[in-house]
KEDOMI-551256 format. One record per residue (C-alpha): x, y, z; residue number from 1; residue in one letter. Coordinates in steps of 0.1 Angstrom, whole numbers, padded with zeros to 4 digits. Layout:
<<X Y Z> NUM 'A'>
...
END
This chain:
<<0006 -0035 -0087> 1 'M'>
<<0022 0000 -0088> 2 'H'>
<<0017 0004 -0050> 3 'E'>
<<0041 -0025 -0045> 4 'A'>
<<0070 -0001 -0044> 5 'L'>
<<0097 0002 -0018> 6 'G'>
<<0134 0002 -0011> 7 'Q'>
<<0134 -0002 0027> 8 'S'>
<<0151 -0032 0043> 9 'E'>
<<0117 -0044 0056> 10 'A'>
<<0101 -0043 0022> 11 'F'>
<<0129 -0058 0004> 12 'L'>
<<0132 -0087 0029> 13 'A'>
<<0095 -0093 0026> 14 'F'>
<<0096 -0092 -0012> 15 'T'>
<<0125 -0117 -0013> 16 'E'>
<<0107 -0141 0010> 17 'H'>
<<0075 -0138 -0011> 18 'L'>
<<0094 -0145 -0043> 19 'S'>
<<0109 -0177 -0029> 20 'R'>
<<0076 -0192 -0017> 21 'V'>
<<0057 -0181 -0049> 22 'A'>
<<0074 -0209 -0068> 23 'R'>
<<0065 -0236 -0043> 24 'V'>
<<0030 -0248 -0050> 25 'D'>
<<0017 -0248 -0015> 26 'R'>
<<-0008 -0227 0005> 27 'P'>
<<0003 -0194 0020> 28 'V'>
<<-0011 -0172 0047> 29 'L'>
<<-0006 -0134 0045> 30 'L'>
<<-0009 -0117 0079> 31 'I'>
<<-0011 -0079 0078> 32 'G'>
<<-0029 -0048 0090> 33 'E'>
<<-0056 -0032 0070> 34 'R'>
<<-0044 -0012 0040> 35 'G'>
<<-0009 -0028 0041> 36 'S'>
<<-0011 -0044 0007> 37 'G'>
<<-0022 -0080 0013> 38 'K'>
<<-0041 -0082 -0019> 39 'E'>
<<-0011 -0069 -0039> 40 'L'>
<<0011 -0095 -0022> 41 'A'>
<<-0014 -0122 -0031> 42 'A'>
<<-0014 -0111 -0067> 43 'A'>
<<0024 -0112 -0068> 44 'K'>
<<0024 -0147 -0053> 45 'L'>
<<0001 -0158 -0081> 46 'H'>
<<0019 -0141 -0110> 47 'Y'>
<<0053 -0154 -0099> 48 'L'>
<<0040 -0189 -0096> 49 'S'>
<<0037 -0216 -0122> 50 'G'>
<<-0001 -0209 -0122> 51 'R'>
<<0003 -0173 -0135> 52 'W'>
<<-0015 -0181 -0168> 53 'E'>
<<-0046 -0195 -0149> 54 'A'>
<<-0072 -0174 -0130> 55 'P'>
<<-0066 -0155 -0098> 56 'L'>
<<-0099 -0155 -0080> 57 'V'>
<<-0106 -0136 -0048> 58 'A'>
<<-0133 -0137 -0022> 59 'L'>
<<-0137 -0112 0005> 60 'N'>
<<-0152 -0132 0033> 61 'C'>
<<-0161 -0101 0053> 62 'A'>
<<-0184 -0089 0025> 63 'A'>
<<-0208 -0119 0027> 64 'L'>
<<-0232 -0131 0053> 65 'A'>
<<-0219 -0164 0069> 66 'P'>
<<-0248 -0183 0055> 67 'A'>
<<-0238 -0174 0019> 68 'L'>
<<-0201 -0181 0021> 69 'I'>
<<-0204 -0218 0015> 70 'E'>
<<-0225 -0214 -0016> 71 'A'>
<<-0202 -0187 -0029> 72 'E'>
<<-0172 -0209 -0024> 73 'L'>
<<-0185 -0242 -0037> 74 'F'>
<<-0215 -0232 -0058> 75 'G'>
<<-0249 -0247 -0056> 76 'H'>
<<-0275 -0268 -0075> 77 'E'>
<<-0308 -0255 -0087> 78 'R'>
<<-0333 -0256 -0058> 79 'G'>
<<-0306 -0261 -0032> 80 'A'>
<<-0322 -0233 -0012> 81 'F'>
<<-0347 -0205 -0016> 82 'T'>
<<-0337 -0183 -0045> 83 'G'>
<<-0314 -0209 -0061> 84 'A'>
<<-0333 -0208 -0094> 85 'L'>
<<-0303 -0221 -0115> 86 'V'>
<<-0272 -0241 -0107> 87 'E'>
<<-0241 -0220 -0102> 88 'R'>
<<-0204 -0227 -0100> 89 'A'>
<<-0185 -0213 -0070> 90 'G'>
<<-0151 -0196 -0066> 91 'R'>
<<-0133 -0230 -0062> 92 'F'>
<<-0144 -0240 -0097> 93 'E'>
<<-0137 -0206 -0111> 94 'A'>
<<-0101 -0208 -0098> 95 'A'>
<<-0095 -0243 -0111> 96 'D'>
<<-0058 -0245 -0122> 97 'G'>
<<-0051 -0212 -0106> 98 'G'>
<<-0051 -0194 -0073> 99 'T'>
<<-0079 -0187 -0048> 100 'L'>
<<-0074 -0157 -0024> 101 'L'>
<<-0096 -0160 0007> 102 'L'>
<<-0094 -0125 0022> 103 'D'>
<<-0104 -0121 0058> 104 'E'>
<<-0102 -0159 0061> 105 'I'>
<<-0107 -0158 0098> 106 'G'>
<<-0144 -0149 0093> 107 'L'>
<<-0152 -0182 0075> 108 'I'>
<<-0178 -0202 0094> 109 'P'>
<<-0166 -0234 0110> 110 'I'>
<<-0190 -0255 0088> 111 'E'>
<<-0175 -0241 0056> 112 'A'>
<<-0140 -0247 0070> 113 'Q'>
<<-0145 -0284 0070> 114 'E'>
<<-0153 -0284 0032> 115 'K'>
<<-0123 -0261 0025> 116 'I'>
<<-0101 -0286 0044> 117 'L'>
<<-0114 -0314 0022> 118 'R'>
<<-0109 -0294 -0009> 119 'A'>
<<-0073 -0286 0000> 120 'V'>
<<-0064 -0321 0011> 121 'E'>
<<-0082 -0341 -0016> 122 'Y'>
<<-0089 -0316 -0044> 123 'G'>
<<-0127 -0323 -0043> 124 'S'>
<<-0159 -0310 -0028> 125 'F'>
<<-0197 -0311 -0034> 126 'E'>
<<-0218 -0281 -0044> 127 'R'>
<<-0245 -0271 -0020> 128 'V'>
<<-0275 -0294 -0026> 129 'G'>
<<-0254 -0320 -0044> 130 'S'>
<<-0237 -0353 -0035> 131 'S'>
<<-0216 -0355 -0066> 132 'R'>
<<-0179 -0347 -0060> 133 'P'>
<<-0163 -0319 -0081> 134 'T'>
<<-0126 -0321 -0086> 135 'S'>
<<-0104 -0290 -0087> 136 'V'>
<<-0067 -0280 -0086> 137 'D'>
<<-0064 -0248 -0067> 138 'V'>
<<-0037 -0231 -0047> 139 'R'>
<<-0051 -0213 -0016> 140 'I'>
<<-0038 -0180 -0003> 141 'I'>
<<-0054 -0168 0029> 142 'G'>
<<-0052 -0132 0041> 143 'A'>
<<-0061 -0118 0075> 144 'T'>
<<-0052 -0095 0103> 145 'N'>
<<-0068 -0119 0128> 146 'A'>
<<-0049 -0141 0153> 147 'D'>
<<-0056 -0174 0136> 148 'L'>
<<-0038 -0195 0163> 149 'P'>
<<-0059 -0177 0189> 150 'G'>
<<-0091 -0184 0170> 151 'L'>
<<-0081 -0221 0167> 152 'A'>
<<-0075 -0223 0205> 153 'R'>
<<-0110 -0208 0210> 154 'A'>
<<-0126 -0234 0187> 155 'G'>
<<-0135 -0208 0160> 156 'R'>
<<-0110 -0220 0134> 157 'F'>
<<-0102 -0256 0127> 158 'K'>
<<-0067 -0265 0138> 159 'E'>
<<-0064 -0291 0110> 160 'D'>
<<-0072 -0264 0084> 161 'L'>
<<-0048 -0239 0100> 162 'L'>
<<-0020 -0266 0099> 163 'D'>
<<-0028 -0272 0062> 164 'R'>
<<-0029 -0236 0051> 165 'L'>
<<0002 -0225 0070> 166 'S'>
<<0029 -0241 0049> 167 'F'>
<<0043 -0206 0049> 168 'E'>
<<0032 -0175 0068> 169 'V'>
<<0042 -0141 0055> 170 'L'>
<<0039 -0110 0076> 171 'H'>
<<0032 -0080 0055> 172 'V'>
<<0052 -0051 0070> 173 'P'>
<<0031 -0021 0081> 174 'P'>
<<0040 0013 0067> 175 'L'>
<<0054 0025 0101> 176 'R'>
<<0081 -0002 0098> 177 'E'>
<<0092 0009 0063> 178 'R'>
<<0092 0047 0066> 179 'R'>
<<0120 0050 0041> 180 'E'>
<<0094 0041 0015> 181 'D'>
<<0070 0069 0023> 182 'I'>
<<0086 0095 0001> 183 'P'>
<<0087 0071 -0028> 184 'L'>
<<0051 0061 -0024> 185 'L'>
<<0040 0096 -0018> 186 'A'>
<<0056 0108 -0051> 187 'H'>
<<0040 0079 -0070> 188 'H'>
<<0005 0087 -0057> 189 'F'>
<<0011 0125 -0062> 190 'A'>
<<0022 0119 -0098> 191 'A'>
<<-0008 0097 -0106> 192 'R'>
<<-0032 0122 -0090> 193 'M'>
<<-0016 0150 -0110> 194 'A'>
<<-0022 0131 -0142> 195 'T'>
<<-0058 0125 -0133> 196 'E'>
<<-0062 0163 -0126> 197 'L'>
<<-0045 0172 -0159> 198 'G'>
<<-0015 0189 -0142> 199 'L'>
<<0017 0190 -0161> 200 'E'>
<<0038 0182 -0130> 201 'D'>
<<0028 0170 -0095> 202 'P'>
<<0031 0197 -0068> 203 'P'>
<<0062 0196 -0047> 204 'A'>
<<0059 0189 -0009> 205 'F'>
<<0072 0215 0014> 206 'S'>
<<0098 0204 0040> 207 'R'>
<<0071 0206 0067> 208 'A'>
<<0046 0186 0047> 209 'A'>
<<0072 0159 0039> 210 'A'>
<<0081 0157 0076> 211 'R'>
<<0044 0153 0085> 212 'A'>
<<0041 0123 0062> 213 'L'>
<<0072 0107 0078> 214 'L'>
<<0060 0113 0114> 215 'E'>
<<0024 0101 0110> 216 'H'>
<<0015 0067 0126> 217 'A'>
<<-0003 0055 0095> 218 'W'>
<<-0029 0032 0111> 219 'P'>
<<-0044 0028 0076> 220 'G'>
<<-0011 0020 0060> 221 'N'>
<<-0006 0024 0022> 222 'I'>
<<-0044 0029 0016> 223 'R'>
<<-0044 0058 0041> 224 'E'>
<<-0012 0073 0026> 225 'L'>
<<-0028 0072 -0009> 226 'K'>
<<-0059 0090 0002> 227 'N'>
<<-0039 0116 0022> 228 'V'>
<<-0015 0124 -0007> 229 'V'>
<<-0043 0125 -0033> 230 'E'>
<<-0062 0149 -0011> 231 'R'>
<<-0031 0171 -0006> 232 'A'>
<<-0024 0172 -0043> 233 'V'>
<<-0060 0182 -0052> 234 'Y'>
<<-0060 0209 -0025> 235 'R'>
<<-0025 0222 -0033> 236 'A'>
<<-0023 0259 -0043> 237 'D'>
<<0005 0273 -0064> 238 'G'>
<<0020 0239 -0073> 239 'G'>
<<0032 0232 -0037> 240 'R'>
<<0018 0211 -0009> 241 'V'>
<<0021 0231 0023> 242 'E'>
<<-0005 0214 0044> 243 'E'>
<<-0013 0177 0051> 244 'I'>
<<-0048 0169 0063> 245 'V'>
<<-0049 0134 0079> 246 'F'>
<<-0085 0136 0092> 247 'D'>
<<-0110 0149 0066> 248 'P'>
<<-0138 0148 0092> 249 'F'>
<<-0121 0173 0114> 250 'A'>
<<-0135 0208 0114> 251 'R'>
<<-0114 0233 0095> 252 'P'>
<<-0104 0252 0127> 253 'A'>
<<-0093 0219 0142> 254 'A'>
<<-0076 0203 0112> 255 'T'>
<<-0042 0190 0122> 256 'P'>
<<-0019 0208 0097> 257 'S'>
<<0019 0207 0095> 258 'V'>
<<0021 0241 0111> 259 'A'>
<<0012 0225 0144> 260 'A'>
<<0040 0200 0143> 261 'L'>
<<0070 0206 0166> 262 'P'>
<<0100 0217 0145> 263 'P'>
<<0127 0191 0142> 264 'T'>
<<0150 0211 0120> 265 'S'>
<<0157 0248 0114> 266 'P'>
<<0127 0265 0101> 267 'A'>
<<0129 0277 0065> 268 'P'>
<<0135 0315 0062> 269 'V'>
<<0103 0333 0056> 270 'A'>
<<0099 0351 0024> 271 'A'>
<<0102 0389 0028> 272 'P'>
<<0070 0408 0027> 273 'A'>
<<0060 0421 -0007> 274 'G'>
<<0066 0458 -0016> 275 'P'>
<<0039 0484 -0011> 276 'P'>
<<0015 0489 -0039> 277 'D'>
<<0031 0506 -0068> 278 'G'>
<<0067 0500 -0056> 279 'A'>
<<0092 0483 -0079> 280 'A'>
<<0103 0447 -0071> 281 'I'>
<<0140 0441 -0068> 282 'A'>
<<0150 0415 -0093> 283 'I'>
<<0183 0396 -0087> 284 'P'>
<<0210 0398 -0113> 285 'A'>
<<0210 0372 -0140> 286 'G'>
<<0182 0351 -0155> 287 'T'>
<<0153 0334 -0137> 288 'L'>
<<0171 0300 -0144> 289 'R'>
<<0202 0313 -0126> 290 'D'>
<<0182 0324 -0096> 291 'A'>
<<0164 0290 -0094> 292 'V'>
<<0198 0272 -0097> 293 'S'>
<<0212 0293 -0068> 294 'R'>
<<0182 0284 -0046> 295 'V'>
<<0185 0247 -0055> 296 'E'>
<<0222 0247 -0047> 297 'I'>
<<0217 0265 -0014> 298 'D'>
<<0189 0241 -0003> 299 'M'>
<<0209 0210 -0014> 300 'L'>
<<0239 0223 0006> 301 'R'>
<<0219 0231 0037> 302 'Q'>
<<0200 0197 0036> 303 'A'>
<<0233 0178 0032> 304 'L'>
<<0249 0197 0061> 305 'A'>
<<0219 0191 0084> 306 'E'>
<<0218 0154 0075> 307 'C'>
<<0256 0149 0078> 308 'H'>
<<0258 0143 0040> 309 'H'>
<<0235 0113 0042> 310 'H'>
<<0219 0117 0008> 311 'Q'>
<<0187 0096 0014> 312 'R'>
<<0180 0116 0046> 313 'R'>
<<0187 0149 0027> 314 'A'>
<<0162 0138 0000> 315 'A'>
<<0136 0132 0026> 316 'T'>
<<0143 0165 0043> 317 'R'>
<<0137 0183 0010> 318 'L'>
<<0105 0163 0002> 319 'G'>
<<0121 0145 -0028> 320 'L'>
<<0125 0109 -0038> 321 'T'>
<<0161 0097 -0037> 322 'Y'>
<<0161 0096 -0075> 323 'H'>
<<0149 0132 -0077> 324 'Q'>
<<0176 0142 -0053> 325 'F'>
<<0203 0124 -0072> 326 'R'>
<<0192 0142 -0104> 327 'G'>
<<0196 0176 -0087> 328 'L'>
<<0228 0165 -0071> 329 'Y'>
<<0244 0155 -0104> 330 'R'>
<<0231 0187 -0120> 331 'K'>
<<0249 0209 -0094> 332 'H'>
<<0278 0186 -0085> 333 'S'>
<<0305 0211 -0095> 334 'R'>
<<0290 0239 -0075> 335 'S'>
<<0284 0217 -0045> 336 'L'>
<<0320 0204 -0047> 337 'A'>
<<0333 0240 -0050> 338 'A'>
<<0313 0251 -0020> 339 'G'>
END
């Protein structure tokens, strides 16, 4: 559940709401865009509930043909249909005592919805091909990006089932509504990818790259951010991410890079051209550590001035998490105060 990170107001409000309802043993509907973290939210609902020691069972209703969903949910008896060579328990029985996550719940056929309603209301159902009732104790969590009330009005979702499942409806905030969390999540994904690649440290994001991440619309939300950051880390040269590629299908000549973004802050000073072959390189006075410290202090001072001393914005401007920024700020606090 490491992707369930955030410090934005939208994320913290959602987390607080989720934590409250997790302790109430009632059905919950999670409404959210693709890639926004509905599965992670469902897992947190389960593990904060009194059912946390029992199974959390998930079924992606979009991954099955409609004719198979009923047998997958409720199981079947031997010979119930062609290919049913042995009896088989379904997801409801597997989740007995725990939680059943029905992802893409809006795609469940209306026939199966009737049996789900009975299972929710009475705690019992019949396997496909059987007339014997099976009793279960299951908490239902539904997840979807569909307009369930609209589907109900169109006769494609049972209104009684919608009423029963919507004890509480949680709207998972999309990434564009919690942009303050993008640097934190990007750093997390970058660090994890660096570990996978055997790198000692994750590459730093240039100011332009960090700005590109903040300004992107993120239609794929956290899942898209993860892919973009991991791709940037693996392609990074020299321990620094200079370019962000949002569309891996674009031709190299047409790849939208951060260089094409309109500047929103003073452009960083370009490094001077290298000396001619054979010429000596002018080395600043002092040690390398001293030179690095001077650069860090200058960049901190400039970012703070540009952001009117708002430290979180300054951290974002520098491509750092807030905690990384605070570490550098403490390190150079005397020099910054003197300047």
